VOGU-3710 file (C-alpha; in Angstrom, 3 decimals, decimal comma):
1> maqyaiykik> -3,860/11,611/11,424  -2,165/8,326/10,583  -2,901/6,959/7,119  -3,874/3,311/6,639  -3,683/1,234/3,453  -6,681/-1,060/2,984  -6,331/-4,704/1,939  -8,794/-7,431/1,068  -8,257/-10,742/2,886  -8,606/-13,718/0,531
11> flksneqnle> -8,618/-17,389/1,449  -7,446/-20,045/-1,004  -7,389/-23,826/-0,812  -3,940/-25,291/-0,212  -2,810/-28,626/-1,654  -0,037/-28,958/0,910  -0,539/-31,998/3,108  1,290/-32,806/6,331  0,899/-34,873/9,480  -1,404/-32,287/11,042
21> nwnldgdkaf> -3,884/-31,918/8,179  -3,764/-35,178/6,193  -7,277/-36,240/7,300  -8,833/-32,746/7,311  -11,810/-32,060/5,038  -10,409/-29,280/2,832  -13,806/-28,188/1,501  -15,216/-27,852/5,012  -12,127/-25,914/6,124  -12,492/-23,543/3,167
31> aearerfakl> -16,172/-22,947/3,982  -15,148/-22,066/7,547  -12,005/-20,123/6,567  -12,969/-16,849/8,244  -13,819/-18,492/11,561  -10,702/-20,673/11,525  -8,499/-17,685/10,651  -9,979/-15,645/13,517  -8,735/-18,235/16,021  -5,165/-17,059/15,332
41> fqghelkifr> -5,910/-13,795/17,142  -7,607/-15,102/20,279  -4,507/-14,615/22,423  -2,572/-11,405/22,998  0,442/-12,357/20,879  1,074/-14,127/17,584  4,375/-15,442/16,263  4,867/-13,107/13,285  7,983/-13,712/11,218  9,757/-13,196/7,914
51> tkndgtadvy> 12,056/-15,804/6,381  15,493/-14,515/5,358  17,573/-15,626/2,387  19,730/-17,876/4,562  16,688/-19,823/5,766  16,554/-18,258/9,238  13,705/-16,001/10,257  13,240/-12,634/11,939  10,504/-12,829/14,587  8,708/-9,572/15,377
61> pnyiwhwatd> 7,286/-8,614/18,790  3,572/-7,804/18,758  0,519/-7,369/20,955  -3,145/-7,985/20,096  -6,177/-6,178/21,512  -9,619/-7,716/21,002  -13,013/-7,632/22,673  -16,377/-9,292/22,018  -16,109/-8,568/18,315  -14,337/-9,972/15,257
71> vylirlnnrq> -12,079/-6,908/15,033  -8,461/-7,257/16,166  -5,888/-4,511/16,702  -2,238/-5,551/16,376  0,740/-3,445/17,429  3,546/-4,835/15,275  7,108/-3,940/16,280  10,038/-3,990/13,905  13,556/-4,981/14,998  16,279/-2,505/14,122
81> lmklvqlken> 19,870/-2,422/15,362  21,059/1,089/16,139  24,646/2,177/16,760  25,142/3,866/20,117  28,252/5,921/20,845  28,939/6,688/24,501  31,691/8,650/26,181  33,635/6,652/28,745  36,194/8,026/31,153  39,756/7,256/30,093
91> pqggapkcve> 41,504/5,604/33,093  44,811/6,863/31,754  43,516/10,410/31,733  43,117/12,720/28,792  40,189/12,758/26,383  37,252/10,438/27,157  36,987/7,354/24,961  34,222/6,930/22,388  32,809/3,450/22,904  30,500/2,036/20,228
101> skiesnpfcy> 27,780/-0,520/20,879  24,580/-1,658/19,222  21,125/-1,648/20,755  17,843/-2,965/19,430  15,091/-0,480/18,659  11,487/-1,643/18,249  9,463/1,032/16,396  5,944/-0,083/15,545  2,886/0,338/13,402  -0,720/-0,745/13,916
111> vivdlrpdrc> -2,558/-3,379/11,906  -6,356/-3,674/12,061  -7,931/-7,024/11,145  -11,679/-6,966/10,443  -13,099/-10,501/10,310  -16,760/-9,724/10,767  -19,128/-11,585/8,401  -18,977/-10,180/4,849  -16,012/-7,946/5,714  -12,605/-9,719/5,673
121> qlaiekstaw> -10,565/-6,531/5,325  -7,269/-5,441/6,841  -5,723/-2,002/7,381  -1,984/-1,326/7,759  -0,599/1,960/9,083  1,867/3,790/6,876  4,803/4,142/9,252  8,509/4,990/9,093  8,998/1,953/11,350  8,442/-0,120/8,196
131> ksdpdvvrnv> 9,976/2,097/5,495  6,684/4,037/5,115  5,501/1,191/2,880  2,515/-0,854/4,113  3,369/-3,543/1,549  6,480/-4,408/3,595  4,196/-5,286/6,505  1,736/-6,998/4,150  4,497/-9,345/2,936  5,419/-10,294/6,511
141> leetftfkmk> 1,805/-10,924/7,488  0,981/-12,855/4,322  3,879/-15,252/4,908  2,972/-15,700/8,572  -0,751/-16,209/7,973  -0,245/-18,706/5,152  2,275/-20,703/7,203  -0,127/-20,958/10,121  -3,220/-21,710/8,013  -1,635/-24,533/6,020
151> eqklevelda> -2,585/-26,824/8,886  -6,154/-25,979/7,859  -5,346/-26,640/4,170  -5,711/-22,919/3,532  -3,572/-20,068/2,224  -4,052/-16,340/2,799  -3,591/-13,487/0,323  -3,688/-9,785/1,217  -4,475/-7,666/-1,854  -4,416/-3,872/-1,684
161> kmqptkiwey> -7,638/-2,121/-2,626  -6,994/0,263/-5,503  -8,704/3,644/-5,747  -9,487/5,203/-9,148  -8,086/8,709/-9,609  -8,278/11,692/-11,900  -4,945/13,299/-12,572  -5,855/16,896/-11,675  -7,495/16,029/-8,368  -4,775/13,557/-7,468
171> crhrvydlqd> -1,915/15,965/-8,187  -3,572/18,721/-6,152  -4,084/16,269/-3,284  -0,439/15,196/-3,222  1,054/18,649/-3,721  -1,187/20,703/-1,442  -2,694/18,257/1,057  0,292/15,932/1,469  2,999/18,542/0,768  4,610/16,236/-1,818
181> pitritleld> 6,009/18,355/-4,683  6,386/17,165/-8,274  10,000/16,410/-9,215  9,509/15,606/-12,900  6,907/14,932/-15,578  7,555/12,472/-18,410  5,597/12,132/-21,655  6,234/8,968/-23,680  5,243/8,963/-27,364  5,307/5,832/-29,513
191> npdkikqyia> 5,918/5,957/-33,258  2,761/4,507/-34,899  4,858/3,394/-37,888  7,124/1,297/-35,684  4,674/-0,298/-33,236  2,763/-3,467/-33,981  -0,984/-3,276/-33,234  -0,767/0,438/-32,511  -3,793/1,851/-30,659  -4,757/5,359/-31,687
201> pneamgqkvq> -5,840/7,863/-29,001  -9,532/8,419/-28,368  -9,182/12,190/-28,546  -7,882/14,257/-31,425  -4,310/15,418/-30,909  -3,737/19,069/-30,228  -1,135/21,023/-32,127  1,616/20,616/-29,503  1,288/16,824/-29,253  0,927/16,481/-33,036
211> tmmdfvrnsk> 4,157/18,432/-33,560  6,034/16,105/-31,196  4,509/13,041/-32,867  5,539/14,280/-36,313  9,075/14,698/-35,040  9,115/11,092/-33,755  7,795/9,798/-37,067  10,198/11,812/-39,216  13,168/10,719/-37,142  12,110/7,066/-37,574
221> avralftlya> 12,600/6,507/-33,822  10,586/3,798/-32,063  9,469/6,166/-29,327  10,422/9,416/-27,638  10,563/10,636/-24,064  9,912/14,256/-23,201  10,761/15,071/-19,582  10,327/18,205/-17,481  12,661/18,420/-14,479  11,701/20,563/-11,516
231> dqndpiemde> 13,740/23,450/-10,189  14,129/22,831/-6,455  13,458/26,490/-5,781  10,472/26,711/-8,125  8,472/23,426/-8,258  6,521/22,262/-11,294  2,796/23,013/-11,186  0,125/20,828/-12,751  -2,635/23,236/-13,738  -5,560/22,269/-15,937
241> kvedmaeivg> -5,942/25,946/-16,843  -2,651/25,799/-18,743  -3,716/25,004/-22,284  -0,624/22,991/-23,284  -0,763/20,857/-20,129  -4,507/20,248/-20,478  -3,996/19,189/-24,103  -1,334/16,624/-23,167  -3,409/15,230/-20,311  -6,448/14,922/-22,568
251> vcssnayhlt> -4,522/12,854/-25,088  -2,745/10,704/-22,507  -5,994/9,920/-20,705  -6,793/7,693/-23,671  -3,884/5,420/-22,612  -2,450/5,495/-26,119  0,383/7,587/-24,696  1,970/7,597/-21,284  2,145/10,602/-19,000  3,972/9,898/-15,742
261> ihfkkmkayr> 4,187/12,228/-12,749  7,030/11,743/-10,271  6,603/13,107/-6,746  9,289/13,593/-4,133  7,814/11,079/-1,670  5,876/8,808/-3,995  6,860/6,491/-6,808  5,763/7,210/-10,368  2,074/7,913/-10,950  0,540/7,318/-14,376
271> cdekvkaffp> -2,231/9,504/-15,715  -5,628/8,532/-14,230  -4,351/5,219/-12,858  -5,649/3,390/-9,809  -3,570/3,875/-6,662  -3,495/2,166/-3,290  -6,437/3,293/-1,152  -5,431/5,142/2,045  -7,778/6,341/4,785  -6,953/8,293/7,969
281> vpkgaiesfq> -8,037/6,780/11,286  -9,858/9,371/13,435  -7,951/10,728/16,404  -8,448/8,657/19,527  -10,025/5,647/17,770  -6,990/3,418/18,349  -6,582/4,425/21,994  -10,277/3,993/22,836  -10,258/0,497/21,332  -7,190/-0,420/23,383
291> qgnkvldenk> -8,986/0,766/26,519  -12,256/-0,957/25,623  -14,222/2,299/25,482  -17,158/2,411/23,091  -18,864/5,502/21,705  -22,085/5,958/23,667  -25,330/6,526/21,784  -27,767/8,755/23,672  -30,689/7,290/21,710  -29,979/3,746/22,898
301> kedgefalvq> -29,945/2,251/26,353  -27,149/-0,171/25,570  -23,574/0,799/24,783  -22,766/2,072/21,330  -19,932/0,814/19,126  -16,175/1,288/19,090  -15,061/4,307/17,062  -12,579/2,027/15,308  -15,359/-0,344/14,244  -17,426/2,586/12,980
311> wldyvydetk> -14,419/3,668/10,924  -14,086/0,161/9,483  -17,746/0,295/8,420  -17,085/3,610/6,661  -13,964/2,228/4,932  -15,830/-0,865/3,769  -18,667/1,203/2,270  -16,164/3,468/0,506  -14,044/0,642/-0,933  -16,454/-2,252/-1,526
321> nfedaaqihr> -16,564/-1,492/-5,252  -12,825/-0,887/-5,614  -10,743/-3,363/-7,557  -7,889/-4,973/-5,696  -4,291/-5,147/-6,875  -4,640/-8,721/-8,146  -7,522/-7,718/-10,442  -5,585/-4,933/-12,155  -3,477/-6,108/-15,062  -1,705/-3,503/-17,139
331> prknrrkk> -0,032/-5,152/-20,104  2,230/-2,862/-22,039  1,363/-2,859/-25,690  3,621/-4,942/-27,941  6,639/-2,814/-28,822  8,020/-5,072/-31,506  8,572/-3,541/-34,918  6,167/-4,337/-37,700
//
């Protein structure tokens, strides 16, 4: 099933004034931000764009499905030029000619906008059409939405919801469920004698970590990096039953030291950190929404609800207490010498 990253939609007041909004009541517009934003999706297409460095913009094809609800499904197409090589008959005889040309390909992902009261959430499909990074799509949408809402003296921010993790469960999930092997593990140890405002770990150091720390201190280095590199034919395993590994994780969970796991498909993951929340959309939910088919409830005379809307309710309940990316601030401790 396709995985979707979940974002919180935030509205902010804009100080930008132009001919269209100079006499608009900004406070009233802010109070009605959700309703005003929803009007962008009333048609079946929206001009979605990204400004390039030279000042021009790429405009992306899209299509919007919506019914008598404040949920909108967007199919967002990318624009990619692909080289096409065709064989053409050589009029002079002999080997056919190889003729190169470029054609535009429009791979797509789905975006789900939930603007029901007290919701204001957005889901972006993780798709190779957009480098398998939902933040690429988020950046395009954020620019487009803010540009269009400035007439309402509003700006729009899309902040990823961040899911707390525990290192053992998370590593098992990536390695076994997502088939994403570990490529390397890095342990970073700071020298307490060289770091200003050093924060000691919450847990007592085990013998292995203490030995490494003593080595850092005796060498008078500022910090040390200890890295395990995977053998491609025999991947690294994170196993809490391995005493040495469990000891290191226990110490690094205090955040006094830094244990980083690198996966083949994912960027670096720090011990017990919060990661972007992903949820799979049930099979058929997208298609049934496109067709306008609701899930029937045998206990009710009226129609039930869309499967996609039911999924959005589940996602909201699961993530309503999650922090978003803007709330998470991870300052690195001051590394200046004493």
